[in-house]
Structures are given as structure tokens and as C-alpha cells.
PDB file of the backbone (N, CA, C, O) and the ligand in Angstrom, with CONECT records:
HET     ZN  A 101       1
ATOM      1  N   MET A   1      90.999 118.078 110.542  1.00  0.00           N
ATOM      2  CA  MET A   1      90.955 119.241 111.428  1.00  0.00           C
ATOM      3  C   MET A   1      89.944 120.237 110.886  1.00  0.00           C
ATOM      4  O   MET A   1      90.318 121.221 110.246  1.00  0.00           O
ATOM      5  N   ALA A   2      88.669 119.987 111.138  1.00  0.00           N
ATOM      6  CA  ALA A   2      87.623 120.891 110.660  1.00  0.00           C
ATOM      7  C   ALA A   2      87.366 121.972 111.695  1.00  0.00           C
ATOM      8  O   ALA A   2      87.263 121.688 112.888  1.00  0.00           O
ATOM      9  N   SER A   3      87.262 123.223 111.230  1.00  0.00           N
ATOM     10  CA  SER A   3      86.998 124.319 112.143  1.00  0.00           C
ATOM     11  C   SER A   3      85.761 125.065 111.676  1.00  0.00           C
ATOM     12  O   SER A   3      85.537 125.225 110.476  1.00  0.00           O
ATOM     13  N   LYS A   4      84.979 125.509 112.604  1.00  0.00           N
ATOM     14  CA  LYS A   4      83.734 126.219 112.285  1.00  0.00           C
ATOM     15  C   LYS A   4      83.973 127.719 112.254  1.00  0.00           C
ATOM     16  O   LYS A   4      84.734 128.262 113.054  1.00  0.00           O
ATOM     17  N   PHE A   5      83.306 128.377 111.312  1.00  0.00           N
ATOM     18  CA  PHE A   5      83.363 129.845 111.268  1.00  0.00           C
ATOM     19  C   PHE A   5      82.069 130.361 110.645  1.00  0.00           C
ATOM     20  O   PHE A   5      81.363 129.628 109.954  1.00  0.00           O
ATOM     21  N   ASN A   6      81.774 131.625 110.899  1.00  0.00           N
ATOM     22  CA  ASN A   6      80.533 132.206 110.406  1.00  0.00           C
ATOM     23  C   ASN A   6      80.739 132.855 109.049  1.00  0.00           C
ATOM     24  O   ASN A   6      81.742 133.529 108.810  1.00  0.00           O
ATOM     25  N   CYS A   7      79.768 132.639 108.157  1.00  0.00           N
ATOM     26  CA  CYS A   7      79.793 133.289 106.848  1.00  0.00           C
ATOM     27  C   CYS A   7      79.568 134.791 107.038  1.00  0.00           C
ATOM     28  O   CYS A   7      78.612 135.194 107.700  1.00  0.00           O
ATOM     29  N   PRO A   8      80.448 135.622 106.459  1.00  0.00           N
ATOM     30  CA  PRO A   8      80.273 137.075 106.634  1.00  0.00           C
ATOM     31  C   PRO A   8      79.058 137.615 105.872  1.00  0.00           C
ATOM     32  O   PRO A   8      78.583 138.713 106.162  1.00  0.00           O
ATOM     33  N   ASN A   9      78.557 136.847 104.901  1.00  0.00           N
ATOM     34  CA  ASN A   9      77.411 137.327 104.115  1.00  0.00           C
ATOM     35  C   ASN A   9      76.087 137.033 104.800  1.00  0.00           C
ATOM     36  O   ASN A   9      75.238 137.913 104.942  1.00  0.00           O
ATOM     37  N   CYS A  10      75.915 135.746 105.235  1.00  0.00           N
ATOM     38  CA  CYS A  10      74.618 135.359 105.776  1.00  0.00           C
ATOM     39  C   CYS A  10      74.693 134.947 107.243  1.00  0.00           C
ATOM     40  O   CYS A  10      73.658 134.766 107.884  1.00  0.00           O
ATOM     41  N   GLY A  11      75.899 134.798 107.782  1.00  0.00           N
ATOM     42  CA  GLY A  11      76.026 134.451 109.194  1.00  0.00           C
ATOM     43  C   GLY A  11      75.905 132.964 109.478  1.00  0.00           C
ATOM     44  O   GLY A  11      76.016 132.538 110.628  1.00  0.00           O
ATOM     45  N   GLY A  12      75.674 132.153 108.413  1.00  0.00           N
ATOM     46  CA  GLY A  12      75.557 130.707 108.609  1.00  0.00           C
ATOM     47  C   GLY A  12      76.882 130.121 109.053  1.00  0.00           C
ATOM     48  O   GLY A  12      77.949 130.640 108.725  1.00  0.00           O
ATOM     49  N   VAL A  13      76.801 129.019 109.813  1.00  0.00           N
ATOM     50  CA  VAL A  13      78.011 128.386 110.329  1.00  0.00           C
ATOM     51  C   VAL A  13      78.527 127.383 109.297  1.00  0.00           C
ATOM     52  O   VAL A  13      77.826 126.438 108.935  1.00  0.00           O
ATOM     53  N   ASN A  14      79.743 127.595 108.834  1.00  0.00           N
ATOM     54  CA  ASN A  14      80.385 126.690 107.878  1.00  0.00           C
ATOM     55  C   ASN A  14      81.561 125.997 108.528  1.00  0.00           C
ATOM     56  O   ASN A  14      82.096 126.461 109.534  1.00  0.00           O
ATOM     57  N   GLU A  15      81.961 124.868 107.935  1.00  0.00           N
ATOM     58  CA  GLU A  15      83.134 124.167 108.422  1.00  0.00           C
ATOM     59  C   GLU A  15      84.260 124.299 107.416  1.00  0.00           C
ATOM     60  O   GLU A  15      84.065 124.143 106.211  1.00  0.00           O
ATOM     61  N   TYR A  16      85.434 124.588 107.935  1.00  0.00           N
ATOM     62  CA  TYR A  16      86.616 124.655 107.095  1.00  0.00           C
ATOM     63  C   TYR A  16      87.417 123.384 107.300  1.00  0.00           C
ATOM     64  O   TYR A  16      87.924 123.128 108.392  1.00  0.00           O
ATOM     65  N   ALA A  17      87.530 122.575 106.225  1.00  0.00           N
ATOM     66  CA  ALA A  17      88.175 121.267 106.337  1.00  0.00           C
ATOM     67  C   ALA A  17      89.690 121.369 106.259  1.00  0.00           C
ATOM     68  O   ALA A  17      90.379 120.361 106.417  1.00  0.00           O
ATOM     69  N   GLY A  18      90.225 122.559 106.021  1.00  0.00           N
ATOM     70  CA  GLY A  18      91.666 122.726 105.993  1.00  0.00           C
ATOM     71  C   GLY A  18      92.263 122.687 104.597  1.00  0.00           C
ATOM     72  O   GLY A  18      93.478 122.570 104.439  1.00  0.00           O
ATOM     73  N   GLU A  19      91.395 122.788 103.565  1.00  0.00           N
ATOM     74  CA  GLU A  19      91.904 122.774 102.195  1.00  0.00           C
ATOM     75  C   GLU A  19      91.440 124.014 101.450  1.00  0.00           C
ATOM     76  O   GLU A  19      90.264 124.377 101.488  1.00  0.00           O
ATOM     77  N   GLY A  20      92.385 124.660 100.771  1.00  0.00           N
ATOM     78  CA  GLY A  20      92.059 125.819  99.958  1.00  0.00           C
ATOM     79  C   GLY A  20      91.915 127.077 100.789  1.00  0.00           C
ATOM     80  O   GLY A  20      91.907 127.038 102.020  1.00  0.00           O
ATOM     81  N   ASP A  21      91.800 128.209 100.076  1.00  0.00           N
ATOM     82  CA  ASP A  21      91.688 129.493 100.757  1.00  0.00           C
ATOM     83  C   ASP A  21      90.246 129.936 100.897  1.00  0.00           C
ATOM     84  O   ASP A  21      89.941 130.813 101.705  1.00  0.00           O
ATOM     85  N   THR A  22      89.342 129.329 100.107  1.00  0.00           N
ATOM     86  CA  THR A  22      87.933 129.699 100.210  1.00  0.00           C
ATOM     87  C   THR A  22      87.084 128.443 100.383  1.00  0.00           C
ATOM     88  O   THR A  22      87.480 127.338 100.012  1.00  0.00           O
ATOM     89  N   VAL A  23      85.913 128.652 100.956  1.00  0.00           N
ATOM     90  CA  VAL A  23      84.959 127.573 101.180  1.00  0.00           C
ATOM     91  C   VAL A  23      83.603 128.040 100.653  1.00  0.00           C
ATOM     92  O   VAL A  23      83.181 129.153 100.967  1.00  0.00           O
ATOM     93  N   PRO A  24      82.908 127.215  99.857  1.00  0.00           N
ATOM     94  CA  PRO A  24      81.565 127.623  99.444  1.00  0.00           C
ATOM     95  C   PRO A  24      80.609 127.552 100.628  1.00  0.00           C
ATOM     96  O   PRO A  24      80.496 126.519 101.288  1.00  0.00           O
ATOM     97  N   CYS A  25      79.926 128.658 100.887  1.00  0.00           N
ATOM     98  CA  CYS A  25      79.000 128.697 102.028  1.00  0.00           C
ATOM     99  C   CYS A  25      77.851 127.722 101.791  1.00  0.00           C
ATOM    100  O   CYS A  25      77.255 127.696 100.714  1.00  0.00           O
ATOM    101  N   GLN A  26      77.547 126.918 102.818  1.00  0.00           N
ATOM    102  CA  GLN A  26      76.478 125.921 102.703  1.00  0.00           C
ATOM    103  C   GLN A  26      75.104 126.571 102.656  1.00  0.00           C
ATOM    104  O   GLN A  26      74.128 125.926 102.273  1.00  0.00           O
ATOM    105  N   PHE A  27      75.015 127.846 103.043  1.00  0.00           N
ATOM    106  CA  PHE A  27      73.707 128.489 103.190  1.00  0.00           C
ATOM    107  C   PHE A  27      73.402 129.458 102.051  1.00  0.00           C
ATOM    108  O   PHE A  27      72.304 129.434 101.496  1.00  0.00           O
ATOM    109  N   CYS A  28      74.373 130.317 101.696  1.00  0.00           N
ATOM    110  CA  CYS A  28      74.100 131.287 100.641  1.00  0.00           C
ATOM    111  C   CYS A  28      74.909 131.001  99.379  1.00  0.00           C
ATOM    112  O   CYS A  28      74.710 131.661  98.359  1.00  0.00           O
ATOM    113  N   GLY A  29      75.815 130.030  99.431  1.00  0.00           N
ATOM    114  CA  GLY A  29      76.518 129.600  98.228  1.00  0.00           C
ATOM    115  C   GLY A  29      77.680 130.473  97.801  1.00  0.00           C
ATOM    116  O   GLY A  29      78.337 130.172  96.805  1.00  0.00           O
ATOM    117  N   SER A  30      77.949 131.536  98.522  1.00  0.00           N
ATOM    118  CA  SER A  30      79.054 132.402  98.113  1.00  0.00           C
ATOM    119  C   SER A  30      80.385 131.844  98.596  1.00  0.00           C
ATOM    120  O   SER A  30      80.452 131.139  99.602  1.00  0.00           O
ATOM    121  N   ASP A  31      81.447 132.175  97.859  1.00  0.00           N
ATOM    122  CA  ASP A  31      82.785 131.748  98.277  1.00  0.00           C
ATOM    123  C   ASP A  31      83.224 132.599  99.453  1.00  0.00           C
ATOM    124  O   ASP A  31      83.292 133.825  99.360  1.00  0.00           O
ATOM    125  N   VAL A  32      83.518 131.941 100.551  1.00  0.00           N
ATOM    126  CA  VAL A  32      83.834 132.646 101.786  1.00  0.00           C
ATOM    127  C   VAL A  32      85.279 132.374 102.170  1.00  0.00           C
ATOM    128  O   VAL A  32      85.745 131.238 102.091  1.00  0.00           O
ATOM    129  N   HIS A  33      85.981 133.409 102.583  1.00  0.00           N
ATOM    130  CA  HIS A  33      87.334 133.237 103.104  1.00  0.00           C
ATOM    131  C   HIS A  33      87.244 132.904 104.588  1.00  0.00           C
ATOM    132  O   HIS A  33      86.731 133.705 105.369  1.00  0.00           O
ATOM    133  N   PRO A  34      87.736 131.731 104.990  1.00  0.00           N
ATOM    134  CA  PRO A  34      87.781 131.433 106.427  1.00  0.00           C
ATOM    135  C   PRO A  34      88.750 132.397 107.096  1.00  0.00           C
ATOM    136  O   PRO A  34      89.591 132.986 106.417  1.00  0.00           O
ATOM    137  N   PRO A  35      88.654 132.574 108.416  1.00  0.00           N
ATOM    138  CA  PRO A  35      89.596 133.452 109.126  1.00  0.00           C
ATOM    139  C   PRO A  35      91.041 133.089 108.793  1.00  0.00           C
ATOM    140  O   PRO A  35      91.401 131.914 108.720  1.00  0.00           O
ATOM    141  N   GLU A  36      91.859 134.118 108.595  1.00  0.00           N
ATOM    142  CA  GLU A  36      93.258 133.957 108.201  1.00  0.00           C
ATOM    143  C   GLU A  36      93.984 132.951 109.094  1.00  0.00           C
ATOM    144  O   GLU A  36      94.767 132.127 108.623  1.00  0.00           O
ATOM    145  N   GLU A  37      93.702 133.041 110.398  1.00  0.00           N
ATOM    146  CA  GLU A  37      94.351 132.163 111.372  1.00  0.00           C
ATOM    147  C   GLU A  37      94.100 130.684 111.054  1.00  0.00           C
ATOM    148  O   GLU A  37      95.009 129.855 111.098  1.00  0.00           O
ATOM    149  N   MET A  38      92.824 130.380 110.728  1.00  0.00           N
ATOM    150  CA  MET A  38      92.443 128.999 110.409  1.00  0.00           C
ATOM    151  C   MET A  38      93.179 128.493 109.179  1.00  0.00           C
ATOM    152  O   MET A  38      93.687 127.372 109.152  1.00  0.00           O
ATOM    153  N   VAL A  39      93.225 129.355 108.149  1.00  0.00           N
ATOM    154  CA  VAL A  39      93.896 128.959 106.905  1.00  0.00           C
ATOM    155  C   VAL A  39      95.375 128.705 107.173  1.00  0.00           C
ATOM    156  O   VAL A  39      95.949 127.732 106.684  1.00  0.00           O
ATOM    157  N   ASN A  40      95.982 129.595 107.958  1.00  0.00           N
ATOM    158  CA  ASN A  40      97.409 129.439 108.265  1.00  0.00           C
ATOM    159  C   ASN A  40      97.678 128.182 109.076  1.00  0.00           C
ATOM    160  O   ASN A  40      98.635 127.453 108.814  1.00  0.00           O
ATOM    161  N   GLN A  41      96.825 127.936 110.062  1.00  0.00           N
ATOM    162  CA  GLN A  41      96.984 126.723 110.879  1.00  0.00           C
ATOM    163  C   GLN A  41      96.899 125.472 110.019  1.00  0.00           C
ATOM    164  O   GLN A  41      97.691 124.542 110.172  1.00  0.00           O
ATOM    165  N   ALA A  42      95.912 125.463 109.099  1.00  0.00           N
ATOM    166  CA  ALA A  42      95.741 124.312 108.218  1.00  0.00           C
ATOM    167  C   ALA A  42      96.966 124.147 107.334  1.00  0.00           C
ATOM    168  O   ALA A  42      97.409 123.030 107.068  1.00  0.00           O
ATOM    169  N   ARG A  43      97.512 125.281 106.878  1.00  0.00           N
ATOM    170  CA  ARG A  43      98.692 125.234 106.007  1.00  0.00           C
ATOM    171  C   ARG A  43      99.876 124.639 106.777  1.00  0.00           C
ATOM    172  O   ARG A  43     100.603 123.790 106.261  1.00  0.00           O
ATOM    173  N   VAL A  44     100.054 125.095 108.012  1.00  0.00           N
ATOM    174  CA  VAL A  44     101.146 124.578 108.850  1.00  0.00           C
ATOM    175  C   VAL A  44     100.965 123.079 109.062  1.00  0.00           C
ATOM    176  O   VAL A  44     101.927 122.315 108.985  1.00  0.00           O
ATOM    177  N   ALA A  45      99.705 122.652 109.335  1.00  0.00           N
ATOM    178  CA  ALA A  45      99.432 121.228 109.565  1.00  0.00           C
ATOM    179  C   ALA A  45      99.766 120.421 108.320  1.00  0.00           C
ATOM    180  O   ALA A  45     100.333 119.333 108.415  1.00  0.00           O
ATOM    181  N   ARG A  46      99.410 120.964 107.125  1.00  0.00           N
ATOM    182  CA  ARG A  46      99.713 120.258 105.873  1.00  0.00           C
ATOM    183  C   ARG A  46     101.209 120.117 105.681  1.00  0.00           C
ATOM    184  O   ARG A  46     101.704 119.049 105.323  1.00  0.00           O
ATOM    185  N   VAL A  47     101.933 121.217 105.924  1.00  0.00           N
ATOM    186  CA  VAL A  47     103.391 121.201 105.742  1.00  0.00           C
ATOM    187  C   VAL A  47     104.025 120.196 106.693  1.00  0.00           C
ATOM    188  O   VAL A  47     104.917 119.442 106.303  1.00  0.00           O
ATOM    189  N   SER A  48     103.559 120.187 107.950  1.00  0.00           N
ATOM    190  CA  SER A  48     104.208 119.281 108.911  1.00  0.00           C
ATOM    191  C   SER A  48     103.877 117.828 108.590  1.00  0.00           C
ATOM    192  O   SER A  48     104.684 116.941 108.866  1.00  0.00           O
ATOM    193  N   SER A  49     102.682 117.561 108.001  1.00  0.00           N
ATOM    194  CA  SER A  49     102.407 116.169 107.638  1.00  0.00           C
ATOM    195  C   SER A  49     103.266 115.766 106.444  1.00  0.00           C
ATOM    196  O   SER A  49     103.665 114.608 106.328  1.00  0.00           O
ATOM    197  N   LYS A  50     103.556 116.732 105.543  1.00  0.00           N
ATOM    198  CA  LYS A  50     104.496 116.448 104.445  1.00  0.00           C
ATOM    199  C   LYS A  50     105.886 116.198 105.003  1.00  0.00           C
ATOM    200  O   LYS A  50     106.596 115.299 104.552  1.00  0.00           O
ATOM    201  N   ALA A  51     106.270 117.001 105.990  1.00  0.00           N
ATOM    202  CA  ALA A  51     107.593 116.853 106.607  1.00  0.00           C
ATOM    203  C   ALA A  51     107.733 115.465 107.218  1.00  0.00           C
ATOM    204  O   ALA A  51     108.797 114.852 107.144  1.00  0.00           O
ATOM    205  N   LYS A  52     106.637 114.966 107.830  1.00  0.00           N
ATOM    206  CA  LYS A  52     106.671 113.624 108.423  1.00  0.00           C
ATOM    207  C   LYS A  52     106.982 112.580 107.357  1.00  0.00           C
ATOM    208  O   LYS A  52     107.777 111.668 107.583  1.00  0.00           O
ATOM    209  N   VAL A  53     106.337 112.722 106.171  1.00  0.00           N
ATOM    210  CA  VAL A  53     106.578 111.776 105.084  1.00  0.00           C
ATOM    211  C   VAL A  53     108.049 111.809 104.691  1.00  0.00           C
ATOM    212  O   VAL A  53     108.661 110.764 104.469  1.00  0.00           O
ATOM    213  N   TRP A  54     108.617 113.019 104.603  1.00  0.00           N
ATOM    214  CA  TRP A  54     110.027 113.142 104.223  1.00  0.00           C
ATOM    215  C   TRP A  54     110.942 112.544 105.278  1.00  0.00           C
ATOM    216  O   TRP A  54     111.947 111.914 104.951  1.00  0.00           O
ATOM    217  N   ILE A  55     110.593 112.742 106.550  1.00  0.00           N
ATOM    218  CA  ILE A  55     111.419 112.180 107.628  1.00  0.00           C
ATOM    219  C   ILE A  55     111.396 110.651 107.558  1.00  0.00           C
ATOM    220  O   ILE A  55     112.426 109.999 107.729  1.00  0.00           O
ATOM    221  N   ILE A  56     110.192 110.079 107.299  1.00  0.00           N
ATOM    222  CA  ILE A  56     110.089 108.617 107.192  1.00  0.00           C
ATOM    223  C   ILE A  56     110.910 108.124 106.002  1.00  0.00           C
ATOM    224  O   ILE A  56     111.633 107.134 106.108  1.00  0.00           O
ATOM    225  N   LEU A  57     110.794 108.829 104.856  1.00  0.00           N
ATOM    226  CA  LEU A  57     111.577 108.455 103.675  1.00  0.00           C
ATOM    227  C   LEU A  57     113.071 108.509 103.979  1.00  0.00           C
ATOM    228  O   LEU A  57     113.837 107.620 103.605  1.00  0.00           O
ATOM    229  N   PHE A  58     113.465 109.593 104.677  1.00  0.00           N
ATOM    230  CA  PHE A  58     114.869 109.781 105.032  1.00  0.00           C
ATOM    231  C   PHE A  58     115.364 108.611 105.883  1.00  0.00           C
ATOM    232  O   PHE A  58     116.440 108.064 105.639  1.00  0.00           O
ATOM    233  N   ILE A  59     114.560 108.236 106.887  1.00  0.00           N
ATOM    234  CA  ILE A  59     114.941 107.128 107.771  1.00  0.00           C
ATOM    235  C   ILE A  59     115.072 105.838 106.965  1.00  0.00           C
ATOM    236  O   ILE A  59     116.013 105.068 107.154  1.00  0.00           O
ATOM    237  N   VAL A  60     114.099 105.610 106.048  1.00  0.00           N
ATOM    238  CA  VAL A  60     114.143 104.389 105.231  1.00  0.00           C
ATOM    239  C   VAL A  60     115.413 104.374 104.386  1.00  0.00           C
ATOM    240  O   VAL A  60     116.117 103.366 104.321  1.00  0.00           O
ATOM    241  N   VAL A  61     115.698 105.511 103.734  1.00  0.00           N
ATOM    242  CA  VAL A  61     116.849 105.550 102.820  1.00  0.00           C
ATOM    243  C   VAL A  61     118.162 105.443 103.590  1.00  0.00           C
ATOM    244  O   VAL A  61     119.086 104.752 103.160  1.00  0.00           O
ATOM    245  N   VAL A  62     118.241 106.133 104.733  1.00  0.00           N
ATOM    246  CA  VAL A  62     119.524 106.217 105.439  1.00  0.00           C
ATOM    247  C   VAL A  62     119.786 104.983 106.301  1.00  0.00           C
ATOM    248  O   VAL A  62     120.926 104.531 106.407  1.00  0.00           O
ATOM    249  N   PHE A  63     118.729 104.435 106.920  1.00  0.00           N
ATOM    250  CA  PHE A  63     118.948 103.340 107.877  1.00  0.00           C
ATOM    251  C   PHE A  63     118.486 101.983 107.364  1.00  0.00           C
ATOM    252  O   PHE A  63     119.198 100.989 107.512  1.00  0.00           O
ATOM    253  N   VAL A  64     117.288 101.933 106.757  1.00  0.00           N
ATOM    254  CA  VAL A  64     116.709 100.636 106.412  1.00  0.00           C
ATOM    255  C   VAL A  64     117.367 100.058 105.161  1.00  0.00           C
ATOM    256  O   VAL A  64     117.706  98.875 105.125  1.00  0.00           O
ATOM    257  N   LEU A  65     117.548 100.899 104.130  1.00  0.00           N
ATOM    258  CA  LEU A  65     118.126 100.395 102.877  1.00  0.00           C
ATOM    259  C   LEU A  65     119.531  99.826 103.058  1.00  0.00           C
ATOM    260  O   LEU A  65     119.799  98.714 102.603  1.00  0.00           O
ATOM    261  N   PRO A  66     120.449 100.572 103.720  1.00  0.00           N
ATOM    262  CA  PRO A  66     121.787  99.994 103.910  1.00  0.00           C
ATOM    263  C   PRO A  66     121.751  98.676 104.679  1.00  0.00           C
ATOM    264  O   PRO A  66     122.533  97.768 104.397  1.00  0.00           O
ATOM    265  N   THR A  67     120.845  98.572 105.648  1.00  0.00           N
ATOM    266  CA  THR A  67     120.712  97.320 106.404  1.00  0.00           C
ATOM    267  C   THR A  67     120.309  96.192 105.476  1.00  0.00           C
ATOM    268  O   THR A  67     120.869  95.098 105.539  1.00  0.00           O
ATOM    269  N   CYS A  68     119.316  96.463 104.595  1.00  0.00           N
ATOM    270  CA  CYS A  68     118.866  95.442 103.648  1.00  0.00           C
ATOM    271  C   CYS A  68     119.996  95.068 102.705  1.00  0.00           C
ATOM    272  O   CYS A  68     120.235  93.888 102.448  1.00  0.00           O
ATOM    273  N   ILE A  69     120.697  96.087 102.183  1.00  0.00           N
ATOM    274  CA  ILE A  69     121.794  95.826 101.251  1.00  0.00           C
ATOM    275  C   ILE A  69     122.897  95.035 101.960  1.00  0.00           C
ATOM    276  O   ILE A  69     123.483  94.122 101.378  1.00  0.00           O
ATOM    277  N   GLY A  70     123.179  95.394 103.226  1.00  0.00           N
ATOM    278  CA  GLY A  70     124.185  94.695 104.003  1.00  0.00           C
ATOM    279  C   GLY A  70     123.808  93.237 104.204  1.00  0.00           C
ATOM    280  O   GLY A  70     124.643  92.344 104.066  1.00  0.00           O
ATOM    281  N   LEU A  71     122.531  93.004 104.534  1.00  0.00           N
ATOM    282  CA  LEU A  71     122.044  91.630 104.714  1.00  0.00           C
ATOM    283  C   LEU A  71     122.181  90.850 103.418  1.00  0.00           C
ATOM    284  O   LEU A  71     122.643  89.709 103.408  1.00  0.00           O
ATOM    285  N   TRP A  72     121.769  91.488 102.318  1.00  0.00           N
ATOM    286  CA  TRP A  72     121.831  90.864 101.008  1.00  0.00           C
ATOM    287  C   TRP A  72     123.279  90.514 100.672  1.00  0.00           C
ATOM    288  O   TRP A  72     123.566  89.430 100.164  1.00  0.00           O
ATOM    289  N   GLY A  73     124.195  91.457 100.964  1.00  0.00           N
ATOM    290  CA  GLY A  73     125.616  91.232 100.718  1.00  0.00           C
ATOM    291  C   GLY A  73     126.133  90.057 101.528  1.00  0.00           C
ATOM    292  O   GLY A  73     126.905  89.239 101.028  1.00  0.00           O
ATOM    293  N   THR A  74     125.701  89.976 102.788  1.00  0.00           N
ATOM    294  CA  THR A  74     126.107  88.857 103.648  1.00  0.00           C
ATOM    295  C   THR A  74     125.616  87.535 103.064  1.00  0.00           C
ATOM    296  O   THR A  74     126.361  86.557 103.010  1.00  0.00           O
ATOM    297  N   LEU A  75     124.341  87.512 102.623  1.00  0.00           N
ATOM    298  CA  LEU A  75     123.772  86.289 102.044  1.00  0.00           C
ATOM    299  C   LEU A  75     124.543  85.872 100.798  1.00  0.00           C
ATOM    300  O   LEU A  75     124.868  84.698 100.614  1.00  0.00           O
ATOM    301  N   VAL A  76     124.833  86.865  99.939  1.00  0.00           N
ATOM    302  CA  VAL A  76     125.579  86.565  98.710  1.00  0.00           C
ATOM    303  C   VAL A  76     126.965  86.037  99.076  1.00  0.00           C
ATOM    304  O   VAL A  76     127.469  85.103  98.452  1.00  0.00           O
ATOM    305  N   GLY A  77     127.576  86.649 100.098  1.00  0.00           N
ATOM    306  CA  GLY A  77     128.894  86.203 100.549  1.00  0.00           C
ATOM    307  C   GLY A  77     128.851  84.762 101.045  1.00  0.00           C
ATOM    308  O   GLY A  77     129.717  83.957 100.703  1.00  0.00           O
ATOM    309  N   ILE A  78     127.838  84.436 101.853  1.00  0.00           N
ATOM    310  CA  ILE A  78     127.695  83.062 102.365  1.00  0.00           C
ATOM    311  C   ILE A  78     127.478  82.099 101.203  1.00  0.00           C
ATOM    312  O   ILE A  78     128.112  81.046 101.135  1.00  0.00           O
ATOM    313  N   ALA A  79     126.575  82.467 100.286  1.00  0.00           N
ATOM    314  CA  ALA A  79     126.284  81.620  99.126  1.00  0.00           C
ATOM    315  C   ALA A  79     127.554  81.391  98.321  1.00  0.00           C
ATOM    316  O   ALA A  79     127.822  80.269  97.891  1.00  0.00           O
ATOM    317  N   ALA A  80     128.352  82.461  98.112  1.00  0.00           N
ATOM    318  CA  ALA A  80     129.576  82.344  97.328  1.00  0.00           C
ATOM    319  C   ALA A  80     130.558  81.393  98.010  1.00  0.00           C
ATOM    320  O   ALA A  80     131.185  80.572  97.341  1.00  0.00           O
ATOM    321  N   SER A  81     130.698  81.494  99.334  1.00  0.00           N
ATOM    322  CA  SER A  81     131.656  80.608  99.995  1.00  0.00           C
ATOM    323  C   SER A  81     131.158  79.162 100.022  1.00  0.00           C
ATOM    324  O   SER A  81     131.955  78.229  99.925  1.00  0.00           O
ATOM    325  N   VAL A  82     129.824  78.975 100.157  1.00  0.00           N
ATOM    326  CA  VAL A  82     129.270  77.613 100.109  1.00  0.00           C
ATOM    327  C   VAL A  82     129.541  77.002  98.741  1.00  0.00           C
ATOM    328  O   VAL A  82     129.971  75.853  98.638  1.00  0.00           O
ATOM    329  N   ILE A  83     129.280  77.800  97.665  1.00  0.00           N
ATOM    330  CA  ILE A  83     129.534  77.303  96.307  1.00  0.00           C
ATOM    331  C   ILE A  83     131.016  76.997  96.134  1.00  0.00           C
ATOM    332  O   ILE A  83     131.382  76.002  95.509  1.00  0.00           O
ATOM    333  N   GLY A  84     131.870  77.858  96.692  1.00  0.00           N
ATOM    334  CA  GLY A  84     133.315  77.639  96.617  1.00  0.00           C
ATOM    335  C   GLY A  84     133.715  76.332  97.286  1.00  0.00           C
ATOM    336  O   GLY A  84     134.518  75.568  96.750  1.00  0.00           O
ATOM    337  N   ILE A  85     133.144  76.081  98.471  1.00  0.00           N
ATOM    338  CA  ILE A  85     133.461  74.842  99.205  1.00  0.00           C
ATOM    339  C   ILE A  85     132.991  73.629  98.402  1.00  0.00           C
ATOM    340  O   ILE A  85     133.725  72.654  98.243  1.00  0.00           O
ATOM    341  N   ILE A  86     131.744  73.704  97.893  1.00  0.00           N
ATOM    342  CA  ILE A  86     131.197  72.580  97.113  1.00  0.00           C
ATOM    343  C   ILE A  86     132.073  72.309  95.895  1.00  0.00           C
ATOM    344  O   ILE A  86     132.399  71.159  95.598  1.00  0.00           O
ATOM    345  N   LEU A  87     132.457  73.391  95.182  1.00  0.00           N
ATOM    346  CA  LEU A  87     133.304  73.226  93.992  1.00  0.00           C
ATOM    347  C   LEU A  87     134.647  72.622  94.384  1.00  0.00           C
ATOM    348  O   LEU A  87     135.192  71.773  93.679  1.00  0.00           O
ATOM    349  N   GLY A  88     135.178  73.081  95.540  1.00  0.00           N
ATOM    350  CA  GLY A  88     136.459  72.563  96.018  1.00  0.00           C
ATOM    351  C   GLY A  88     136.388  71.082  96.336  1.00  0.00           C
ATOM    352  O   GLY A  88     137.349  70.346  96.108  1.00  0.00           O
ATOM    353  N   VAL A  89     135.233  70.635  96.870  1.00  0.00           N
ATOM    354  CA  VAL A  89     135.049  69.233  97.202  1.00  0.00           C
ATOM    355  C   VAL A  89     134.827  68.409  95.933  1.00  0.00           C
ATOM    356  O   VAL A  89     135.345  67.300  95.802  1.00  0.00           O
ATOM    357  N   LEU A  90     134.044  68.970  94.994  1.00  0.00           N
ATOM    358  CA  LEU A  90     133.674  68.224  93.799  1.00  0.00           C
ATOM    359  C   LEU A  90     134.781  68.198  92.753  1.00  0.00           C
ATOM    360  O   LEU A  90     134.869  67.254  91.968  1.00  0.00           O
ATOM    361  N   ALA A  91     135.633  69.232  92.736  1.00  0.00           N
ATOM    362  CA  ALA A  91     136.636  69.350  91.674  1.00  0.00           C
ATOM    363  C   ALA A  91     137.513  68.097  91.538  1.00  0.00           C
ATOM    364  O   ALA A  91     137.735  67.656  90.411  1.00  0.00           O
ATOM    365  N   PRO A  92     138.035  67.488  92.650  1.00  0.00           N
ATOM    366  CA  PRO A  92     138.862  66.296  92.525  1.00  0.00           C
ATOM    367  C   PRO A  92     138.109  65.117  91.904  1.00  0.00           C
ATOM    368  O   PRO A  92     138.703  64.290  91.212  1.00  0.00           O
ATOM    369  N   LEU A  93     136.767  65.044  92.160  1.00  0.00           N
ATOM    370  CA  LEU A  93     135.963  63.956  91.619  1.00  0.00           C
ATOM    371  C   LEU A  93     135.879  64.016  90.107  1.00  0.00           C
ATOM    372  O   LEU A  93     135.733  62.991  89.441  1.00  0.00           O
ATOM    373  N   PHE A  94     135.972  65.232  89.566  1.00  0.00           N
ATOM    374  CA  PHE A  94     135.867  65.389  88.111  1.00  0.00           C
ATOM    375  C   PHE A  94     137.250  65.602  87.521  1.00  0.00           C
ATOM    376  O   PHE A  94     137.410  66.404  86.600  1.00  0.00           O
ATOM    377  N   GLY A  95     138.220  64.921  88.019  1.00  0.00           N
ATOM    378  CA  GLY A  95     139.554  64.932  87.448  1.00  0.00           C
ATOM    379  C   GLY A  95     140.314  66.215  87.672  1.00  0.00           C
ATOM    380  O   GLY A  95     141.157  66.586  86.855  1.00  0.00           O
ATOM    381  N   GLY A  96     140.030  66.906  88.774  1.00  0.00           N
ATOM    382  CA  GLY A  96     140.681  68.168  89.041  1.00  0.00           C
ATOM    383  C   GLY A  96     142.057  68.037  89.640  1.00  0.00           C
ATOM    384  O   GLY A  96     142.711  69.044  89.912  1.00  0.00           O
TER     385      GLY A  96
HETATM  386 ZN    ZN A 101      76.699 132.435 103.565  1.00  0.00          ZN2+
END
């Protein structure tokens, strides 16, 4: 989200990429403060993109992980009963 603004020192047009509070002017080299509105908008955009990451993490932890653990538990349960059946069948053969 790059926004254009004029340097207050030399009037050159600079682009604000949305990071930091100052931008080095491409024309006169001085550190320029982009308009407050632009900085705030960029800050809000950064926060909301962080919020998206947290929401995705939340969904993974709350919904995806229990599903995986549940599936894993089911597989272990099936494996355990299969082993139990096999042992039950084999036990008499080995003098059980
Ligand atoms: Zn300048």
C-alpha cells in the first residue's frame, strides 16, 4: 500500500510504503514525515494483517488440531483392537 506525498522541504513527490514514521526524501535526502493520516492508515493495515495471522492460528489450534488428534486417536484405537484380535487368535496356537 504505497501512497504518494509531497516533501515539505523540496516539494518532490515521495512514496510512503507503509513502514516507519519517516521516509528519506528521494530528492533532497531529508527525513520527511508522511501525512499523519497515511501513517495511521498503514499502522491500522499492519495491525489487521497481524490480527489475520492470529485468527488463522486460533482456527488451527481450536479446530484443526483437535481433529488431527481425534483422527490419530481413532487410528491408534483401531490399531490396538486389530492387535488385540490378532493376539487373541494367535494366543491358543502358542499354548495359551
Ligand atoms: Zn525533499
